[in-house]
N, C-alpha and C positions, 0 to 999 in steps of 0.2 A: 666300300665291300658289301657282297649280296651274297644271302645266305642262300644253297639250296638244296634241298633234302636228297640224303643218300642211303640204299639198304644196306642193315647195318648185320654184323654175323652176331648171335645166330640166328635173331631175328627182328622185327623195328626198325625203324629210320633214326638216324644221324642229321641232324644239320651242320654242315661244313662251310666255311664264310671262304666265298672266292675276291679276290680283287684280279677286275679284267683286264685293267689300265696297268699294270704292271705284271699280269703275270702270274698273279700265288696266291700262296694257299694257307689260313692258317687254321691248322689244327690247336682246339682245344685237348687237352690235358686225356691222354688214350683216344681219342679220337680217327690218327691216322691207322690206328691197329684194328679199329672196329668195322673198316672198311669188307661192307661186304666184294666179293670178287669178282661178282655185275656191277660192284660203285667202281673199281679200277679200271675197267673197263668204260664202263659212260663218262671216267673223269678225259681218257685217253682220248674220246670222243670229243670233249670239250675245247683242251688241249688243242685242238689242231682247229678247232674254230676261232680261233683266239689269234689273227694272223698276222695282225698291226705291230709295230715295236714295241717291246716292255718300254713302260715309264722307268724314270730311271732309278732308285729306294732311295738315294739321300743317304747320306753318311749317320742319320739317326733313325731309328725306328723305334715307333711307341709301342708299346703291348695294348691292345685293344681291349684286355679287362683290366692293369691298376695301372697301364699308362709308365711302367717303367722300361728304359732304353731297354733291346733286345741287344742280346748280346752275339756276337759273328762263331757261331761253332762248328767245328770239323769234324767229321763222326767219316765211319764205315759201314758199309753194309753187306756185308758180304765181304768181297774183296774189289767193292767199289766208294772210291771215294766222294762223300755226298761233303753237304754246310747247308746251314739253313741258318736261322733268329731265331733264340730258344730265350722266354722268358726265365728269369733269376727266379719268380718267384712262384714259375711251375704251372702258370696257368696255361702254355700251350705252347707251339713255335710257329712260324710260318716260313713255308717253303716255298723256293719260286717251282713254275711247273717243269721247267728244264729238272734239276733237282730232282724231283717228283718222279720221271724217265727215267734220274741215273740209281735215284732210290730200289725203282722198282723193277730192274736190271734190264730193261727198253735200251738202255741209251751205252756204248762203251766208247773209252777214247784209242783214237789210231792209232796201229803201230807205226815203227817209223818206215817204214816201208811203203804205206799204206799214202802219209804225208809226202815221203815224195814223188809217190805216183799222182797225187792232189796237184803236189806244183806245175808238175809238167800241165796240166790243165788248166789251171787258172790263176791267177793273180791275188786275188782277193778275196775271202769267206765271211761272213755274218759268224761274229763268233751267236751260238746257240745259248748263251748263259744271259748275257746281256743288251745283244745286240750290235755290241762296237766292230768294226772291220779292220781282220786280220792280213797284214801283207804275207803271205807266203816267201817273200824274198827273204826275213829276215825272221818272221818266229814260226813257231810250233803252237803257241798259246794265244791267249788273250794279253793285250799288252794296259790295260784297263780293272779288267776281275780276275786275270791268273786264271785263266781256265781252261787246261787242251784242249786241243782239237777231237772234236765228239763226233760218234755218227750214230743211227737210228741203228741199232745190229738186227739183221734179216734173218736169223737163227735165236736169238736170243727171246726178237717178236714174237713167233712162233712158239717157241718152246713156253713162255709165260700166260701169251691168249692162251693156249691150249690150258695149260694147267688154271687159269680163269675159268675157264669153260668147264671145264669139267668138274669143280668143285663148283659154279656157279650150279651145274644141274643137279648134284648132290643135295644142295641144299632147295631145287626148287623140286626135292623128292620126297624133301621133309614135312616142304609148304609147298604145296601144290598149288595154292591161291596167289603166291608169289611173281611179280612179273615178271616175261621172260625177255624183254628187250634187252636189257644188257649181254646176255647167255645169247639171241640173233646174234646182237651186232657183233660180238666176240666171232661167232663163226664165218661173220661175213668178213671180217679181216684174216681173216685163216684162207677164204676163200683169195682170196686179193696175193695173200702172200705165196698158196698156190701156182698163180701167172707169174711172179718171181720166177721160174722153178726153171732153169736155161739159162740165166743169171747166177752173178755171185750168190756163194749160198752162204758163207761167212759174213760177208761184209755189203751193202748196198754201193751197186753200180756207182760211179760218180758222170751220175749224167747231170752233167751244170754246161751245158749247150757249145758253144760252138772254141770256146777254151784262150779268146782271145782275149782274157782277162776285164772285161765290159762290165760282166757282171757281178750280181757280188748272193753269192750264196748260202743257204743255212742249212748244211748237211743233217742236220734234223728235222727241222720245219717239213723242207723237202725231199724227204722220207715218206713221214707223216702223209702228207699229203697225197703222197702213190697210194698209201693207201686206203683211205678216206673216200677217195673219187670213187663213184661205180664208173 
């Protein structure tokens, strides 16, 4: 893992451990709630940078602090189902980049109508959680990690980034010396979202190529690429 420093609220810095090989984040106790709004935007950009397939997590994940096995935990964030790996001793939790996006309400599950529409265009997609292929002729969820088909939600991204940018701007009014890069990045992504006007507003268009089934598409990372590429 590599340690990265992020803004903490209400002030200061917090050190977060990132595993780029498995595309995951280790949060010590309370660290996930200490992230400043701009730090969430910054992590959104980091997730975009990691385009390689994730390394399989394995059956046993040790806690980086006490080395006890982490327990797979199912939880709810608002109305969204999320999973993470929790230390029974309370040292913290490990969450994948994908689950972080779900937790922050960037990602939602496809509706039955959207699943049917997707099946009409492609034969396979890539699971955004574990990277395994999903055969749409047979399945509407991943056979390996059992995560349902999900997509980056345009309305949710717009709402969440607007809230984060506003909160980050308010934080800078309190501390005018704090760096402005994260808030500016959030505004840049929002400008990219405005370019999406005229296309689907409640969900991303399934722009997945020719529809001949020869490609393998990740519905989440493809939408992030659209947002983060100038």
